C-alpha positions as CSV (number, residue, x, y, z in Angstrom):
1,M,-8.4,24.8,92.1
2,K,-6.7,21.6,91.9
3,K,-10.3,19.3,92.2
4,F,-10.1,21.6,88.5
5,I,-7.3,19.8,87.5
6,L,-7.8,16.7,88.5
7,I,-11.0,16.8,87.0
8,V,-8.9,18.0,83.6
9,I,-6.5,15.3,83.9
10,S,-9.3,12.7,84.2
11,I,-11.3,13.9,81.2
12,T,-7.8,13.6,79.0
13,M,-7.1,10.3,80.0
14,L,-10.7,8.8,79.8
15,A,-10.1,10.2,76.0
16,L,-7.2,9.1,75.1
17,F,-8.3,5.3,76.3
18,V,-11.4,6.0,74.1
19,G,-9.4,7.0,71.3
20,T,-6.6,4.2,71.5
21,A,-9.5,2.0,72.0
22,V,-11.5,2.7,68.4
23,F,-8.2,2.4,67.0
24,L,-7.2,-0.9,67.7
25,Y,-10.8,-1.7,66.6
26,Q,-10.7,-0.3,63.5
27,K,-7.4,-2.1,62.5
28,S,-8.5,-5.2,63.6
29,Q,-11.2,-5.2,61.5
30,Q,-9.5,-4.4,58.2
31,K,-9.4,-6.3,55.0
32,P,-6.4,-8.3,54.5
33,V,-4.6,-7.3,50.9
34,I,-6.1,-9.0,47.9
35,F,-3.6,-8.8,45.0
36,E,-4.7,-9.1,41.6
37,T,-3.3,-12.4,39.6
38,N,-3.0,-12.2,35.7
39,K,-1.9,-14.7,32.8
40,A,0.2,-15.6,29.6
41,F,-2.0,-15.2,26.6
42,R,-0.6,-15.6,22.9
43,T,-0.1,-12.9,20.9
44,D,2.4,-11.5,17.8
45,I,5.3,-9.4,18.9
46,I,6.6,-6.7,16.6
47,K,9.7,-4.9,17.8
48,K,10.3,-2.3,15.4
49,T,12.1,1.6,14.8
50,V,11.1,4.7,13.3
51,A,12.0,7.1,11.0
52,T,10.8,10.3,10.1
53,G,11.0,12.2,6.6
54,S,9.2,12.9,3.6
55,I,8.0,10.9,0.4
56,K,9.3,12.5,-2.7
57,P,9.6,11.7,-6.2
58,R,12.3,9.5,-7.4
59,K,13.7,12.2,-10.1
60,E,12.5,15.4,-10.4
61,I,12.9,17.9,-13.4
62,V,13.5,21.2,-13.2
63,I,12.4,23.2,-16.7
64,K,14.4,26.4,-17.5
65,P,14.5,28.6,-20.7
66,Q,17.3,29.1,-23.5
67,V,16.5,32.6,-23.5
68,S,15.9,35.5,-21.6
69,G,12.8,37.4,-22.0
70,V,9.1,37.9,-20.3
71,V,6.5,34.9,-19.9
72,D,4.3,36.0,-22.6
73,K,2.0,32.3,-22.0
74,L,1.5,29.3,-20.2
75,Y,0.1,26.3,-21.7
76,V,0.2,24.1,-18.3
77,E,-0.6,24.6,-14.5
78,A,0.4,22.5,-11.5
79,G,-1.2,19.1,-11.2
80,A,-0.9,18.9,-15.3
81,I,-0.1,15.4,-17.4
82,V,2.7,16.0,-19.9
83,N,4.9,13.9,-22.2
84,K,7.3,15.2,-23.7
85,G,7.9,17.7,-25.8
86,D,4.9,18.7,-24.6
87,L,4.5,23.2,-24.9
88,L,4.8,24.4,-21.4
89,A,5.4,27.9,-22.1
90,R,6.3,30.6,-24.8
91,I,8.7,33.4,-24.3
92,Q,8.5,37.1,-25.5
93,L,12.2,38.2,-26.1
94,I,13.7,41.0,-25.4
95,P,16.7,41.8,-27.4
96,D,19.5,43.5,-26.3
97,M,20.0,46.6,-28.3
98,E,24.0,46.9,-28.6
99,H,23.9,43.2,-29.9
100,L,21.1,43.9,-32.3
101,S,22.8,46.9,-33.9
102,N,25.9,45.3,-33.9
103,A,23.9,42.0,-36.0
104,E,21.9,44.9,-38.2
105,S,25.0,46.5,-38.7
106,R,27.2,43.0,-39.8
107,L,23.9,42.2,-41.9
108,A,23.9,45.4,-43.7
109,S,27.8,44.9,-44.5
110,A,27.6,41.6,-45.9
111,R,24.6,42.7,-48.5
112,I,26.9,45.6,-49.7
113,N,29.6,42.9,-50.5
114,L,27.2,40.7,-51.8
115,K,25.9,42.9,-53.9
116,T,30.0,43.8,-55.2
117,A,31.0,40.4,-55.3
118,K,27.9,40.0,-57.6
119,L,28.6,43.3,-60.7
120,K,32.1,41.2,-60.4
121,L,30.3,37.9,-61.7
122,N,28.8,39.1,-64.2
123,R,32.0,41.0,-65.6
124,Q,34.1,38.1,-65.8
125,T,30.9,35.7,-66.6
126,Q,30.6,37.9,-69.9
127,L,34.3,37.9,-70.3
128,F,34.4,33.7,-69.3
129,N,31.9,33.3,-72.3
130,K,33.1,35.8,-74.8
131,Q,36.9,33.1,-73.7
132,L,39.0,36.3,-72.4
133,I,39.5,34.6,-69.3
134,G,40.0,30.9,-68.3
135,E,38.0,29.0,-66.7
136,L,40.0,29.2,-63.2
137,D,39.8,32.8,-63.3
138,H,36.2,32.9,-63.4
139,N,35.8,29.9,-60.6
140,Q,37.8,32.4,-58.2
141,F,34.9,35.3,-58.5
142,L,32.3,32.3,-58.7
143,L,33.5,31.2,-55.2
144,D,33.9,34.4,-53.8
145,Y,30.2,34.9,-55.1
146,D,29.5,32.1,-53.1
147,L,31.1,32.9,-50.2
148,K,29.2,36.7,-50.1
149,V,25.7,34.8,-50.3
150,E,26.8,32.6,-47.5
151,A,28.0,35.9,-44.8
152,V,24.6,37.1,-45.7
153,N,22.4,33.9,-44.7
154,A,24.5,33.9,-41.4
155,A,23.7,37.7,-40.7
156,E,20.3,37.2,-41.4
157,N,20.1,34.4,-38.9
158,N,22.1,36.1,-36.2
159,V,19.7,38.7,-36.8
160,E,16.4,36.3,-36.3
161,L,18.0,34.7,-33.6
162,I,18.6,38.3,-32.0
163,K,14.7,39.0,-32.4
164,E,13.0,35.8,-32.6
165,G,15.0,33.4,-30.4
166,A,15.2,31.1,-33.9
167,S,16.2,31.2,-37.5
168,K,14.4,30.0,-40.5
169,K,17.2,27.6,-41.4
170,S,17.1,25.7,-38.3
171,G,13.2,25.3,-37.4
172,K,14.2,25.5,-34.0
173,V,12.1,28.3,-31.8
174,A,14.0,28.7,-28.8
175,N,11.5,31.0,-27.3
176,L,9.5,27.9,-27.1
177,V,9.7,26.3,-23.8
178,R,9.2,22.5,-23.7
179,S,8.8,19.4,-21.4
180,T,12.4,16.9,-21.3
181,I,9.7,14.3,-19.6
182,S,6.7,12.7,-19.6
183,G,5.3,12.9,-16.2
184,M,2.7,15.6,-13.9
185,V,3.6,18.9,-13.4
186,L,4.7,19.6,-9.7
187,A,4.6,23.6,-9.3
188,V,4.7,26.3,-12.2
189,P,6.8,28.9,-9.9
190,V,6.2,32.0,-13.0
191,R,3.5,33.7,-14.2
192,E,2.7,35.3,-17.2
193,G,4.4,38.9,-17.3
194,T,7.2,37.9,-15.2
195,F,11.0,38.4,-16.7
196,V,13.4,34.9,-16.9
197,T,16.7,34.7,-17.9
198,E,18.1,32.3,-19.5
199,T,20.4,29.1,-18.7
200,N,24.0,29.3,-19.7
201,N,27.5,28.4,-18.1
202,F,27.1,31.1,-15.6
203,N,23.6,31.5,-14.5
204,Q,21.0,29.0,-13.6
205,G,17.9,30.0,-15.2
206,T,15.0,31.3,-14.4
207,T,13.2,27.8,-13.5
208,I,9.7,27.7,-15.4
209,A,8.2,24.2,-14.3
210,N,9.2,21.0,-11.6
211,I,8.1,18.1,-13.7
212,A,8.1,14.4,-12.5
213,N,7.5,11.0,-12.3
214,M,4.4,10.5,-9.7
215,Q,4.9,6.5,-10.6
216,D,8.1,6.2,-9.1
217,L,8.1,7.6,-5.4
218,I,10.5,7.2,-2.9
219,F,10.7,8.0,1.3
220,E,13.1,9.7,1.9
221,G,14.0,9.9,6.0
222,K,16.6,9.9,8.7
223,L,17.5,7.7,11.2
224,D,19.4,7.6,14.5
225,E,22.8,5.7,14.6
226,S,21.7,3.3,17.4
227,E,19.4,2.2,15.3
228,I,21.3,2.2,12.1
229,G,23.0,-1.4,12.8
230,K,20.5,-3.0,12.9
231,I,18.2,-2.3,9.5
232,R,19.7,-3.6,5.8
233,K,18.4,-3.2,2.5
234,D,15.0,-5.2,1.2
235,M,13.7,-4.7,4.8
236,D,10.3,-3.6,4.3
237,L,8.9,-0.3,5.9
238,I,5.2,0.8,6.9
239,L,4.6,4.4,6.0
240,N,2.3,6.4,8.6
241,I,1.2,9.5,6.3
242,G,0.4,12.2,8.7
243,A,-2.1,13.5,5.8
244,L,-3.4,9.9,5.4
245,P,-4.0,8.4,8.9
246,D,-5.7,5.6,7.9
247,T,-3.7,4.4,5.4
248,P,-0.5,2.6,5.5
249,I,1.8,2.4,2.6
250,T,4.6,0.0,2.3
251,A,8.2,0.4,1.1
252,I,10.8,-1.4,0.5
253,L,14.2,-0.4,1.8
254,E,16.9,0.2,-0.9
255,Y,19.6,2.8,0.4
256,V,21.3,3.6,3.7
257,S,23.9,6.7,3.7
258,P,27.3,5.5,4.4
259,K,28.0,8.3,6.4
260,G,26.0,10.3,9.3
261,V,25.1,14.3,9.8
262,N,25.0,15.7,12.9
263,A,21.0,16.8,13.4
264,Q,20.9,18.6,17.0
265,G,23.7,17.0,18.8
266,T,23.0,13.4,17.6
267,I,24.4,11.5,14.7
268,K,21.6,10.8,11.7
269,F,21.8,8.2,8.6
270,E,19.8,8.9,5.3
271,I,17.8,6.1,4.3
272,K,15.5,6.1,1.1
273,A,13.2,3.3,0.5
274,A,10.9,2.6,-2.8
275,V,7.1,2.9,-2.1
276,A,4.3,0.8,-3.4
277,I,1.7,3.0,-5.7
278,Q,-1.8,1.7,-4.8
279,K,-4.4,2.5,-7.9
280,D,-7.3,4.3,-5.6
281,I,-4.5,6.4,-3.4
282,F,-2.7,9.5,-4.6
283,L,0.6,10.7,-3.1
284,R,1.5,14.0,-3.2
285,A,5.5,15.1,-3.4
286,G,6.1,16.2,-0.1
287,Y,4.0,14.5,2.2
288,S,5.4,13.4,5.6
289,A,5.6,10.4,6.7
290,N,6.7,8.4,9.6
291,A,8.8,4.9,9.0
292,D,8.0,1.6,11.0
293,I,11.1,-0.5,10.2
294,V,10.2,-4.5,11.4
295,L,13.5,-5.5,12.9
296,D,11.9,-8.4,14.6
297,K,8.9,-10.1,14.9
298,R,7.5,-13.5,16.9
299,E,3.6,-14.6,16.0
300,N,1.6,-16.0,17.9
301,I,3.6,-16.8,21.0
302,L,3.4,-16.8,24.6
303,A,3.8,-13.2,26.3
304,I,2.9,-11.3,29.6
305,N,2.7,-7.7,30.1
306,E,6.5,-6.5,30.5
307,G,5.4,-4.3,33.2
308,D,4.9,-7.6,35.9
309,V,8.6,-8.7,35.0
310,I,10.8,-8.5,37.9
311,F,14.5,-7.9,36.9
312,E,17.0,-9.1,39.6
313,N,20.7,-9.3,38.9
314,D,20.4,-9.8,34.8
315,K,17.9,-12.4,35.6
316,T,13.9,-12.3,35.2
317,Y,11.5,-13.5,37.7
318,L,7.4,-13.7,38.4
319,D,5.8,-14.2,41.7
320,V,4.0,-16.9,40.8
321,E,0.8,-17.9,42.9
322,V,0.6,-21.5,44.2
323,A,-2.1,-21.9,46.7
324,K,-5.1,-18.7,47.2
325,Q,-3.4,-15.6,47.7
326,E,0.3,-17.3,48.1
327,F,2.8,-16.6,46.3
328,T,6.5,-17.7,45.3
329,R,9.1,-16.3,42.9
330,T,10.1,-17.8,40.2
331,E,12.9,-17.8,37.4
332,I,11.4,-17.5,34.0
333,T,13.1,-17.3,30.6
334,T,12.0,-14.3,28.3
335,G,12.4,-13.2,24.3
336,L,11.6,-10.7,22.1
337,S,10.1,-7.2,23.3
338,D,7.8,-4.3,22.2
339,G,8.2,-2.6,24.9
340,I,4.4,-3.2,26.1
341,N,4.5,-7.5,25.8
342,I,7.4,-9.6,26.5
343,E,7.6,-13.0,24.9
344,I,7.9,-16.2,27.6
345,L,10.3,-18.9,26.5
346,S,10.4,-20.8,29.7
347,G,8.7,-20.8,33.3
348,I,5.6,-20.7,33.3
349,D,2.8,-21.5,30.7
350,E,-0.6,-19.9,29.8
351,N,-2.7,-21.8,32.8
352,T,-0.2,-20.1,35.2
353,Q,-1.4,-17.3,37.7
354,Y,1.0,-14.7,38.8
355,K,1.0,-11.7,41.1
356,K,0.2,-8.3,38.8
357,L,2.5,-5.3,39.6
358,V,0.9,-2.6,40.6
359,K,3.1,0.9,39.5
């Protein structure tokens, strides 16, 4: 039994010896670590911030009817180009029966009064011709007759207004809806047969159409408070529109809100920029867009990858190669950064090799 134990111990010791020898041999055969190196390069660095928003017409007009009723006919649809005064829709009036009855009653009374005044005037005219009454008395009856004629005309116009939405005397038709500006029809939210209400002091009325000048567009967006102090009017913006991914649009900043609003826990400020219209591109109202605002720019400057820079105690360093795979830490001066590349002001040149940091 003792002999067996001695044999097991011997085999174990031999295995440990062989394993250690193999490990030491493999370790001695490992290659030394080779560090990759980089060089500075010439490039453009643009520091920018991004505002999210959408494309909108500068002025969008809402057209509403002057009378209530049912849409009898629509003459335009969304996308149509209209001029000021063009006919958009015709409204079929549904008169209020109580108002109509009262107006017709007043008209009947006015006609009776006119008939009576005419009889009186005829009698007085005969007496005046026979010189039985004076001119002053005759003129009183003539004036009364003229007033009764005017009362009948007013009552007739009132009935016509209630029934038709217009009077013969005015020559204007209130149930015809016309455009108040020239531009493009963006939306027609009603259909033929839709009941609409007039606009007045107590009611906003039903929208017949939205019209805007699509040649005068703005970008309207919001910018975080951390970036608002870096921008100013007349700065250039590059609009990246989701519907036109390969077509950047330029714009010029023209408005920065003096007051911020709380949006999901962060303060945002509204900005507006005039969009430069391109003839071969049609921009639709409501396009979502991101605006790249250029805060600073450097062209053809010496730069390196910012990930290779060593930051220590408010200073910046690079491990510069002084001999083959031998490096020394060298202080450098940096400038503008876009988060990927950083400008080099001093410390190295285009021929300097430096250690690439492994992230």
